[in-house]
C-alpha positions as CSV (number, residue, x, y, z in Angstrom):
1,M,-27.5,21.3,-22.3
2,K,-27.4,22.2,-18.6
3,V,-26.6,19.2,-16.3
4,K,-25.5,18.2,-12.8
5,A,-23.1,15.4,-12.1
6,V,-24.6,12.8,-9.7
7,D,-22.0,10.1,-9.7
8,Y,-18.6,8.9,-11.1
9,A,-17.8,6.4,-13.8
10,H,-15.1,3.9,-13.0
11,D,-12.4,6.2,-14.5
12,G,-13.4,9.3,-12.6
13,R,-15.6,11.0,-15.3
14,G,-18.7,12.7,-14.0
15,V,-22.0,10.8,-14.6
16,V,-25.0,12.8,-15.8
17,K,-28.5,11.4,-16.2
18,T,-30.7,13.0,-18.8
19,G,-34.0,11.1,-18.7
20,K,-33.0,7.4,-19.1
21,D,-29.7,8.3,-20.8
22,L,-26.3,8.4,-19.2
23,V,-23.7,10.9,-20.2
24,F,-20.0,10.6,-19.0
25,V,-18.3,14.0,-18.7
26,P,-14.6,14.3,-18.1
27,N,-13.5,16.9,-15.5
28,L,-16.9,17.2,-13.9
29,L,-17.2,16.5,-10.1
30,I,-20.3,15.3,-8.3
31,G,-22.6,18.1,-7.5
32,E,-21.2,20.4,-10.1
33,E,-23.5,22.0,-12.7
34,A,-22.3,22.8,-16.2
35,E,-23.3,23.5,-19.7
36,I,-22.2,20.5,-21.9
37,T,-22.2,19.4,-25.4
38,I,-22.4,15.8,-26.5
39,R,-19.2,14.8,-28.2
40,S,-20.1,11.2,-29.2
41,N,-22.8,8.6,-28.7
42,K,-22.1,5.0,-27.7
43,K,-24.5,2.1,-27.5
44,N,-25.5,2.5,-23.8
45,Y,-24.2,6.0,-23.0
46,S,-22.9,9.3,-24.5
47,I,-19.7,11.2,-23.9
48,G,-20.0,14.9,-23.1
49,E,-17.7,17.9,-22.8
50,V,-17.9,20.8,-20.5
51,K,-18.4,24.2,-22.2
52,N,-19.1,26.3,-19.2
53,Y,-19.2,25.6,-15.4
54,L,-22.2,26.9,-13.6
55,S,-21.1,25.8,-10.1
56,L,-18.0,24.3,-8.7
57,S,-17.4,21.7,-6.0
58,K,-15.4,22.4,-2.9
59,E,-13.5,19.2,-3.8
60,R,-12.1,20.8,-7.0
61,V,-8.5,21.9,-7.1
62,T,-6.3,23.3,-9.8
63,P,-4.2,20.4,-11.3
64,P,-0.6,21.1,-10.5
65,C,0.6,19.5,-13.7
66,M,0.8,21.8,-16.7
67,Y,0.1,18.8,-19.1
68,Y,-2.9,17.4,-17.3
69,Q,-5.6,18.5,-19.8
70,Q,-3.7,16.9,-22.7
71,C,-1.9,13.9,-21.2
72,G,-3.8,10.7,-20.5
73,G,-1.6,9.4,-17.7
74,C,-3.6,11.0,-14.8
75,Q,-7.4,11.3,-14.5
76,L,-8.0,12.8,-11.0
77,Q,-5.7,15.7,-10.5
78,H,-8.7,18.1,-10.5
79,M,-9.9,16.4,-7.3
80,T,-8.6,17.0,-3.7
81,Y,-6.6,13.9,-2.6
82,E,-9.2,13.1,0.1
83,H,-11.9,13.1,-2.6
84,Q,-9.9,10.8,-4.8
85,L,-9.8,8.4,-1.9
86,E,-13.5,8.6,-1.3
87,M,-14.2,7.9,-5.0
88,K,-11.9,4.9,-5.1
89,Q,-13.3,3.4,-1.9
90,K,-16.9,3.8,-3.3
91,R,-15.7,2.2,-6.5
92,V,-14.7,-0.9,-4.6
93,S,-17.8,-1.0,-2.5
94,D,-20.1,-0.5,-5.5
95,A,-18.4,-3.3,-7.5
96,L,-19.0,-5.7,-4.6
97,K,-22.6,-4.7,-4.2
98,H,-23.6,-4.5,-7.9
99,I,-21.6,-7.4,-9.4
100,A,-20.9,-9.8,-6.5
101,K,-24.1,-9.1,-4.6
102,L,-21.9,-8.8,-1.5
103,Y,-22.8,-6.3,1.2
104,V,-19.6,-6.6,3.3
105,P,-18.2,-3.4,4.9
106,V,-15.2,-2.0,3.0
107,D,-12.6,-0.7,5.3
108,D,-11.1,2.8,5.0
109,I,-8.7,3.1,2.1
110,I,-5.0,3.0,3.0
111,K,-3.8,6.4,1.8
112,S,-0.4,7.2,0.4
113,T,2.0,9.5,2.3
114,S,3.3,10.6,-1.2
115,P,0.5,11.3,-3.7
116,F,3.1,12.7,-6.1
117,E,6.6,11.6,-7.2
118,Y,5.8,8.0,-6.1
119,R,6.5,6.0,-9.3
120,N,9.8,4.2,-9.5
121,K,9.4,3.6,-13.2
122,I,9.1,6.2,-16.0
123,Q,8.6,5.3,-19.6
124,M,8.6,7.9,-22.4
125,A,8.1,7.7,-26.2
126,F,10.2,9.8,-28.6
127,A,9.0,11.8,-31.7
128,N,10.4,14.2,-34.2
129,T,9.4,17.9,-34.5
130,K,10.7,20.9,-36.5
131,E,12.4,22.0,-33.3
132,G,14.1,18.7,-32.8
133,L,13.6,15.5,-30.8
134,I,10.9,15.4,-28.1
135,A,10.1,12.8,-25.4
136,G,6.9,12.4,-23.5
137,F,3.6,10.5,-23.2
138,Y,0.9,9.9,-25.7
139,Q,-1.9,12.4,-25.6
140,A,-5.2,10.8,-24.3
141,K,-6.6,8.3,-26.8
142,T,-4.0,9.2,-29.5
143,K,-0.6,8.1,-30.6
144,K,0.7,11.7,-30.7
145,V,3.6,12.3,-28.4
146,L,3.2,15.2,-26.0
147,N,6.5,16.8,-25.2
148,I,6.9,16.5,-21.4
149,N,9.9,17.8,-19.4
150,T,8.8,16.4,-16.1
151,C,6.0,14.1,-14.8
152,L,4.8,14.9,-11.3
153,I,3.9,11.3,-10.3
154,E,7.3,10.0,-11.4
155,H,10.5,10.3,-9.3
156,E,12.3,13.4,-10.5
157,E,15.7,11.7,-11.0
158,G,14.1,9.4,-13.7
159,N,12.6,12.5,-15.4
160,Q,16.1,14.1,-15.5
161,V,17.8,11.0,-17.0
162,I,15.3,10.9,-19.9
163,Q,15.7,14.7,-20.5
164,T,19.5,14.3,-20.6
165,L,19.2,11.4,-23.0
166,K,16.9,13.4,-25.3
167,I,19.3,16.3,-25.4
168,L,22.3,14.1,-26.1
169,L,20.5,12.2,-28.9
170,D,19.3,15.4,-30.5
171,S,22.7,16.9,-30.4
172,Y,24.0,14.0,-32.5
173,H,21.0,14.3,-34.9
174,V,19.5,10.9,-33.8
175,K,15.9,10.7,-35.1
176,A,12.9,9.1,-33.5
177,Y,11.4,6.1,-35.3
178,D,8.4,7.2,-37.4
179,P,5.9,4.3,-38.0
180,I,4.6,6.0,-41.1
181,T,7.8,6.7,-43.0
182,K,9.5,3.7,-41.4
183,K,12.6,5.9,-40.7
184,G,14.4,6.8,-37.5
185,W,15.9,4.9,-34.6
186,I,14.9,5.7,-31.0
187,K,11.4,4.6,-29.9
188,H,11.3,4.7,-26.1
189,A,13.3,5.1,-23.0
190,V,12.5,3.6,-19.6
191,V,14.1,4.4,-16.2
192,K,13.7,2.2,-13.2
193,K,14.8,3.3,-9.8
194,G,15.5,1.5,-6.6
195,I,13.7,3.8,-4.2
196,Y,15.7,2.7,-1.2
197,T,19.0,2.0,-2.9
198,N,18.9,5.0,-5.3
199,E,20.2,2.7,-8.1
200,L,19.0,3.7,-11.6
201,M,18.5,1.5,-14.7
202,L,18.2,3.1,-18.1
203,I,16.7,1.0,-21.0
204,I,17.0,2.5,-24.5
205,I,14.6,0.9,-27.0
206,S,15.2,1.3,-30.7
207,Q,13.6,0.0,-33.9
208,T,16.8,-1.2,-35.4
209,E,20.4,-2.2,-34.5
210,G,23.2,0.3,-34.2
211,F,23.7,3.1,-31.7
212,K,25.1,6.3,-33.1
213,K,27.8,7.9,-30.8
214,Q,27.2,5.3,-28.2
215,P,30.4,5.8,-26.2
216,Q,30.0,9.5,-26.0
217,I,26.3,9.3,-25.0
218,I,26.8,6.6,-22.4
219,S,29.8,8.5,-20.9
220,A,27.9,11.8,-20.7
221,L,24.9,10.1,-19.1
222,I,27.0,8.4,-16.4
223,Q,28.9,11.5,-15.7
224,K,25.7,13.6,-15.2
225,H,23.8,10.9,-13.4
226,P,26.2,8.9,-11.3
227,N,23.3,6.8,-9.7
228,I,23.0,5.0,-13.1
229,K,24.2,1.5,-12.4
230,T,23.3,-0.1,-15.7
231,I,22.3,0.8,-19.2
232,I,20.6,-1.6,-21.5
233,H,19.9,-1.3,-25.3
234,Q,17.0,-3.3,-26.7
235,V,16.0,-3.6,-30.4
236,N,12.2,-4.1,-30.3
237,P,10.2,-3.6,-33.5
238,S,7.0,-4.7,-31.8
239,I,4.1,-2.2,-31.8
240,Y,2.4,-4.1,-28.9
241,K,4.9,-3.7,-26.1
242,V,7.6,-1.3,-25.1
243,I,10.0,-3.6,-23.2
244,G,11.5,-6.4,-25.4
245,D,12.8,-9.8,-24.5
246,K,16.5,-9.5,-25.5
247,D,18.9,-7.2,-23.5
248,H,22.1,-5.9,-24.9
249,I,23.9,-4.6,-21.7
250,I,26.1,-1.7,-22.6
251,Y,27.0,-0.6,-19.1
252,G,26.8,-2.3,-15.7
253,D,25.3,-5.7,-14.9
254,G,21.9,-5.5,-16.5
255,F,20.0,-5.2,-13.3
256,I,19.6,-3.1,-10.1
257,H,18.6,-3.8,-6.6
258,D,16.0,-2.4,-4.2
259,T,15.1,-3.2,-0.7
260,L,11.6,-3.7,0.7
261,G,11.3,-4.1,4.4
262,E,14.1,-6.5,5.4
263,F,14.4,-8.0,1.9
264,T,16.6,-7.2,-1.1
265,F,15.2,-7.7,-4.6
266,K,16.8,-7.9,-8.1
267,I,15.2,-5.8,-10.8
268,K,15.7,-6.4,-14.5
269,P,14.0,-4.7,-17.5
270,Q,11.3,-7.4,-17.7
271,S,10.8,-7.7,-13.9
272,F,7.4,-7.0,-12.4
273,Y,8.1,-5.0,-9.3
274,Q,5.5,-2.7,-7.8
275,V,5.9,0.9,-9.0
276,N,5.1,2.3,-5.6
277,P,7.3,0.4,-3.1
278,P,6.3,2.2,0.1
279,Q,2.6,1.5,-0.6
280,A,3.5,-2.0,-1.8
281,K,5.1,-2.6,1.6
282,K,1.8,-1.5,3.3
283,L,-0.1,-3.8,1.0
284,Y,2.1,-6.9,1.7
285,D,2.0,-6.2,5.4
286,L,-1.8,-6.0,5.3
287,A,-2.1,-9.2,3.3
288,L,0.0,-11.1,5.8
289,E,-1.8,-9.6,8.8
290,L,-5.1,-10.8,7.4
291,A,-3.7,-14.2,6.5
292,K,-2.4,-14.8,10.0
293,I,0.1,-17.4,8.7
294,N,1.7,-19.7,11.2
295,K,4.6,-22.1,11.2
296,Q,2.4,-25.1,10.4
297,D,0.9,-23.5,7.3
298,T,1.8,-24.3,3.7
299,V,1.2,-21.3,1.4
300,L,0.6,-20.9,-2.3
301,D,1.6,-17.6,-3.9
302,A,0.0,-17.5,-7.3
303,Y,1.3,-15.0,-9.9
304,S,4.4,-14.6,-7.7
305,G,6.5,-12.4,-10.0
306,V,10.0,-11.9,-8.6
307,G,8.9,-13.4,-5.3
308,T,8.1,-10.4,-3.2
309,I,5.0,-11.7,-1.4
310,S,6.5,-15.2,-1.2
311,L,9.6,-14.0,0.7
312,F,7.4,-11.9,3.1
313,A,5.2,-15.0,3.7
314,S,8.2,-17.3,4.2
315,K,9.1,-15.7,7.5
316,K,5.8,-16.9,9.0
317,A,5.0,-20.1,7.0
318,K,6.2,-23.7,7.1
319,H,6.7,-23.6,3.3
320,V,5.8,-21.3,0.4
321,T,5.3,-22.3,-3.2
322,G,5.4,-19.4,-5.7
323,V,4.0,-19.9,-9.2
324,E,4.9,-17.6,-12.1
325,L,4.7,-18.0,-15.8
326,I,7.6,-15.7,-16.9
327,E,10.8,-17.7,-16.8
328,D,13.1,-14.6,-16.1
329,A,10.9,-13.7,-13.1
330,V,11.2,-17.2,-11.7
331,S,15.0,-17.0,-12.1
332,D,15.0,-13.6,-10.3
333,A,12.8,-15.0,-7.6
334,N,15.2,-17.9,-6.9
335,Y,18.1,-15.3,-6.9
336,N,16.1,-13.2,-4.4
337,A,15.5,-16.2,-2.1
338,T,19.2,-17.0,-2.2
339,I,20.5,-13.5,-1.4
340,N,18.0,-13.2,1.4
341,H,18.9,-16.6,2.8
342,I,15.4,-18.0,2.5
343,D,15.3,-21.8,2.2
344,N,11.6,-22.6,2.7
345,V,10.4,-21.3,-0.6
346,K,10.1,-23.0,-4.0
347,F,9.3,-21.3,-7.2
348,V,7.6,-23.1,-10.1
349,C,7.6,-21.7,-13.7
350,A,4.1,-22.4,-14.9
351,D,0.8,-20.8,-15.8
352,A,-1.1,-20.4,-12.5
353,E,-4.3,-21.9,-13.9
354,T,-2.5,-25.0,-15.4
355,F,-0.6,-25.4,-12.1
356,M,-3.8,-25.4,-10.1
357,V,-5.6,-27.9,-12.4
358,S,-2.7,-30.4,-12.2
359,N,-1.6,-29.7,-8.6
360,Q,-1.8,-32.7,-6.2
361,S,-0.7,-30.8,-3.1
362,H,-2.9,-29.2,-0.6
363,F,-2.2,-25.6,0.6
364,D,-3.5,-24.2,3.8
365,I,-3.5,-20.6,2.6
366,V,-3.6,-19.3,-1.0
367,I,-2.5,-15.8,-1.9
368,V,-3.4,-14.5,-5.4
369,D,-2.3,-11.3,-7.1
370,P,-3.6,-11.8,-10.6
371,P,-3.5,-9.5,-13.6
372,R,-6.3,-7.0,-14.2
373,D,-8.5,-9.6,-15.8
374,G,-8.6,-11.6,-12.5
375,L,-8.8,-15.3,-12.1
376,K,-9.8,-17.8,-14.8
377,P,-12.7,-20.1,-14.1
378,S,-10.4,-23.2,-14.0
379,F,-8.4,-21.6,-11.2
380,I,-11.5,-20.9,-9.2
381,E,-12.8,-24.4,-9.7
382,S,-9.5,-25.8,-8.5
383,I,-9.6,-23.6,-5.4
384,K,-13.1,-25.0,-4.7
385,A,-11.7,-28.5,-5.0
386,M,-8.7,-27.8,-2.8
387,K,-10.7,-25.9,0.0
388,P,-7.8,-24.0,1.6
389,K,-8.7,-22.6,5.0
390,K,-8.0,-19.1,3.9
391,M,-7.5,-17.1,0.7
392,V,-6.1,-13.6,0.4
393,Y,-7.0,-11.9,-2.9
394,I,-4.9,-8.9,-3.9
395,S,-6.7,-7.1,-6.8
396,C,-5.9,-4.2,-9.1
397,E,-9.4,-4.1,-10.6
398,P,-12.6,-3.9,-8.6
399,S,-14.9,-5.3,-11.3
400,S,-12.8,-8.5,-11.9
401,L,-12.4,-8.9,-8.1
402,A,-16.2,-8.7,-7.7
403,R,-16.8,-11.1,-10.5
404,D,-14.5,-13.7,-8.9
405,L,-15.9,-13.2,-5.4
406,M,-19.3,-13.9,-6.8
407,Q,-18.1,-17.4,-7.6
408,L,-15.9,-17.9,-4.5
409,K,-18.5,-16.8,-2.0
410,T,-20.2,-20.2,-2.3
411,L,-17.2,-21.7,-0.6
412,F,-15.8,-18.8,1.5
413,H,-17.0,-16.1,3.8
414,V,-15.7,-12.8,2.6
415,K,-14.5,-11.4,5.9
416,K,-12.7,-8.2,5.0
417,V,-12.0,-5.9,2.0
418,V,-9.4,-3.1,2.3
419,P,-8.7,-0.7,-0.6
420,V,-5.1,0.6,-1.0
421,D,-4.2,3.7,-2.9
422,M,-1.2,2.6,-4.9
423,F,-1.7,4.9,-7.9
424,S,-2.6,8.4,-6.7
425,Q,-3.9,10.9,-9.2
426,T,-5.3,8.0,-11.4
427,Y,-8.5,6.1,-11.1
428,H,-6.7,2.7,-10.4
429,V,-7.2,1.2,-7.0
430,E,-5.8,-1.9,-5.3
431,S,-7.5,-3.9,-2.7
432,V,-6.8,-6.8,-0.3
433,S,-9.6,-9.3,0.5
434,L,-9.7,-12.0,3.2
435,L,-11.7,-15.1,2.4
436,E,-12.2,-17.8,5.1
437,L,-13.6,-21.3,4.4
438,K,-17.2,-21.8,5.5
């Protein structure tokens, strides 16, 4: 079948129209013509596969990553960076038009100065092969581990630490846990890096207790990578999440620090801390610029995590209340306020929706940075009852943002929407929206 791509799906796949039918084709750019075959049929669309390119777009580049065609971590490396930005900006604009029925101008996307090697967190799975232990990412839509020696969107030092760990474990004949045979030990390794402090945290996740040759392995890791400040072992049999709840600290204090702007933040294994701090700083600065907080304003920071936005807002506000469900994050947020000498912030450990429903206080400005699913209806109804003069909505998913703005636009004017490229080479896009009370 000969086709021409006319648009992009949300995840960067080319969209082809054949009569009334839609076909999503990976690795096909707008304007490109190709011969495709249909790989599978869904209810409302089909998935195609390119067999032969008939014409190529000037926006096509050769992906620099040798694993790109197999690994599911990146989706846009075959596009020029400028074209990635155009696609993401259009994705935000289209969601507002089609879902929220909002026809507000979307500002130019804030680009990244480092489209590669920007992630401060690398997480790899382990598996056994005839040649020995391997570490890497799961192949797209599978649970098969692809052996990866370096990931181009991760900071190189984190890559190196995991490669050293893999070699050491293999040299002592440590096996990866196999969910089919129920044998083996190592499951995952995670490295977090303080981008501005250069401190490294290594988290080793196993299926069971015990750590064969622990002293020798830890000593060798620290000697080869002196920036490692802490090493944590977690036993986590869960198949649903990588990072567990219980830390066994085997070296250091169990946390690292990083700085963002003028603030210092504590980072633990469970801490939510933006994976691209330089872009996060731009995002927070933008949010505060739009909010125009003054010393008479009380601010609510919902989904406050370890208190990053709260501390930035505290410098301008009369008082800030941060609300976060995860107890450890609230503890870290209080610690962060203390070490940064901030005394006009209070952190509450609560579900944001529950807090809003039961809240008796009025806030002048509400800042929200919810999970990918967006805000719950009860939160939106509570906002409508409170009627803050401004709301700043930080979103990581255009469709849920648009759905929520559809409800909020009855109370607020949507004054500005600015996309931010936090996750270059992937289809994910953040945005900051300013809402003002009508």
